[in-house]
KOLNU-760958 format. One record per residue (C-alpha): x, y, z. Coordinates in pm, whole numbers, plus 50000, padded with zeros to 5 digits. Layout:
<dotis>
XYZ ...
</dotis>
This chain:
<dotis>
674743402551000 677023413451273 677943449551275 681333460551193 683653471551472 683853508351546 686713527551419 689353538851661 688643575151595 685003571351695 685913554752019 688333582152107 685753609052033 683193592852259 685683589952539 686603626252507 682973636352512 682323617252836 685343632552995 684263667752907 680763662853048 681903649053391 682303675453671 685753683453800 686373670154161 688843690254373 691693673454553 690563657254880 693243672755106 692513708054994 688763703655054 689273691055413 691543720055492 688933744655366 686063728355560 687803725255901 689883757155909 690753769756267 688823800456394 690863832156441 692613833656782 691813862657023 694153891557018 696813896657293 695003926057471 691923904357518 693923877557693 695433903257932 692003916658029 690833881558114 693863875758333 693253908258529 689583899658579 690573865658722 693093881558962 690553907259087 687983880059143 690493859959349 691453890459564 687783898159625 687143862259735 690093863659980 688783896260134 685333880860176 686863850760357 688883873660588 685803894560669 683823863160753 686653850660979 686883883961164 683113884861214 683173849561354 686103855361591 685233890261716 685323892362096 682453911662242 682973926962585 680323939162817 680973976562837 678283990763058 677784028062988 679274049263262 676684071363432 677304107663507 678824108063855 679564138164072 683284143164133 684604140864489 688154153364510 690334139164785 693444155864928 696174137364739 698104167664618 701824160464596 704104179364826 707474194364753 710454174764889 711674186065232 714434212065241 717764195265320 719214204865660 721874231765676 725444219165706 726694217366067 728694246566200 732384237266230 733534233366588 736074259166701 739354247566832 739614247067215 741334277067359 744624269467529 745354285467868 748014312067854 750734315768114 751994349368226 755584356568140 758014351268427 758614381968644 761934398968637 764254388068913 763954420769096 760134419769117 757574397269282 756194368569066 752634373468941 750184344568998 749434321468702 745984327368544 743874309068284 741094322868065 737594311868170 735954288867913 733364306067688 729904293267591 731234271967303 733704254767523 730994247967778 728754232567513 731584210567398 731974198267751 728264189267771 728284172067434 731294152267529 729434138367829 726924120867601 727224087367769 724184094067987 720634085567862 719474121467900 722264134567684 721544108567415 717844118167408 718704154867371 721064147467081 718414126466906 715824154266939 718224179166788 719054156666489 717064161366165 714074138066123 713954107765892 712544113065539 708764114865530 706794084965401 703874089165162 701424085865448 703174112865650 703494135765349 699894138865232 697894118965485 697344089765248 698644054465290 700904040665018 701724003864963 703363993864631 702563958864498 705113930564528 707123919064227 705093900463965 704753892763593 701333894363424 700433883963070 697603899262866 695693893662546 696173924062323 693033932762126 692483957861849 688833967161798 687753935061975 689963911861769 692813894061947 696173904761809 699153893062018 700123885562379 701413914162596 703393913562921 703683935463231 706843929663436 706953947363775 709943945464014 709763960964363 713133955264529 714713972864827 713434008064762 713764006164384 711353995864112 711263987363743 708153984863526 708263970763172 705233967662943 705773950462606 703063944962342 703853930261997 701793946461719 701383928261388 703213945761100 704573972661337 706873953961577 706973954361959 705753984762151 707893986762468 707574010462764 710034010363056 709814030363380 712384027863658 713254047063973 712534046064347 710164060264608 709904093564788 707444113165002 704854112564719 705074075364640 706594062564317 709414085264196 710464077263837 714014085463736 713864073863373 711084066563122 711834049162789 709344045662506 709934025762188 707124020561938 707993993261693 710674003661447 710564040361544 713334058061730 713634053562107 712604083462322 713894088462678 712624111762951 714954117563248 713684129063589 716444149463757 715664153864127 719004166564257 719284204164295 716534220764089 714074193163986 713844192063603 712654169563321 714814163763015 713274150762689 715534133562437 712834137662174 713074175762172 716294181562369 714424205262603 714364206662983 711364218263188 710604220263563 709644187763734 706434189063939 706384170864277 704874136164251 705044135163868 704544100963704 705074087363354 702354071963139 702724037263292 704004043163645 700734061863709 698934028063700 701184014463974 700854046864171 697074042864163 697394006064261 699684015664552 697164040864686 694384014964655 696453988764840 697214013465117 693594024165169 691114000664994 688194013565205 688264046065011 687024029064694 683584020564824 682194054464724 681704061764357 683134094864237 686434095664427 688924113464199 692724115964199 694824141264013 698194130163877 700844149563688 701734126063401 704874130063187 705094119262822 708034119762581 707864157362525 705444173162777 703514168563101 699864173563192 697384167363476 695254135763457 692034135363664 691314098363734 687904089363879 686604057664046 683354048163870 682354015664041 682983978464085 682573952663808 682893914863780 685163904363493 685533870063335 689153859263277 690873826263189 691623823163562 687933826863656 685783856263760 687463885963929 685973914864120 687483947163989 687443984564057 686904005463746 688754038663704 688494062363408 690474092663302 688204122763278 688634147562989 691824167463038 690404197562856 687384208062654 686994186162347 689244158162475 687804126562314 690624102362393 689644079862683 691624056762911 689994030963143 691754009163402 690363979563600 692243969863919 691653936264092 691913935164474 692523897264457 695643903864245 697213929664479 695213956964302 697183951863980 695593961363645 693633932863486 692243953463199 693433985363030 691484001162745 692264031862534 689654046262299 690864069862027 688834099361890 688464079361567 686664051761757 689514026361742 689954006462064 693113990562200 692863967362502 694973945862733 693013918162913 694623897463189 695243860563120 697893847563363 699993856763668 703473843063727 706503849563945 708883876863825 
</dotis>
């Protein structure tokens, strides 16, 4: 027989039992959020340290690239060591300027002949007399007759002589270079920096020398020397020095009356030595001596002594000829004469070398200064042009 249907209460009990035994499933969105939760972010200090490390790495890489570029573009120059050479001094000592002639003695007025007073009527008249001319009057008469050749020659012999030239003053010939403009490569420790210029004007007994060198980060270094010529050669009257953005210093050479130097840098005045040069006119003075007597510079060891004036003092520079060298320039190979400044005193480690080229009117084609620290600054000739 078929079974009887289950009672509603039994069915409900079974359903409740099944529901109680089944495990509880969490909500799907909450489970996904728990499984894929984001990791904790780094703190703010950690991010800053990473940024600094990246910046330092970039700066280091830039410095490495600069060092590689400098090493690849460094200009090496053939600097042959200078042997020890005996010094041969030559008589180029400056002389004092000639003493100006005394002013002429004023001429006395001619004496007028005197007449005797008329005699009284009752006496005999005395004869008229004139005073005999004295020595001065006689000399005036001779000088007045200067139309004859003999009188003109005597007057010329009595007149003061013309100013002495450099050759007559110290026995050495002097021939300053003609006007010119030279350009140079400026190098610092063998690395090309900027382009420098030397501008020399020699015009009707006057000169001007201007040397300008731009220096990266410092501005233009400018040196100006101007003046004329006297018995000792170049005679500066004014030296101006301006180094980049620094103040301008001026040294005045006063030659009238008592020769003195005046320094704007210190406000002091000191005696001016005969033949004194400034730091840049000394190069042209040396070139002028070489142009006047080039045969002298065939013997190694010839030495000049120059009094050189700076912006606040003066000192003696012994400059020695150390030999000839062939130098390569953008204009081809040039034969040069190498001069070096000897130590000015014990312990002097600063060195100055100058190369003059006979084919360029003995103008400087290379100038090199070596500091006690080892740093080297050079000017190397590249081009010549009209002033």
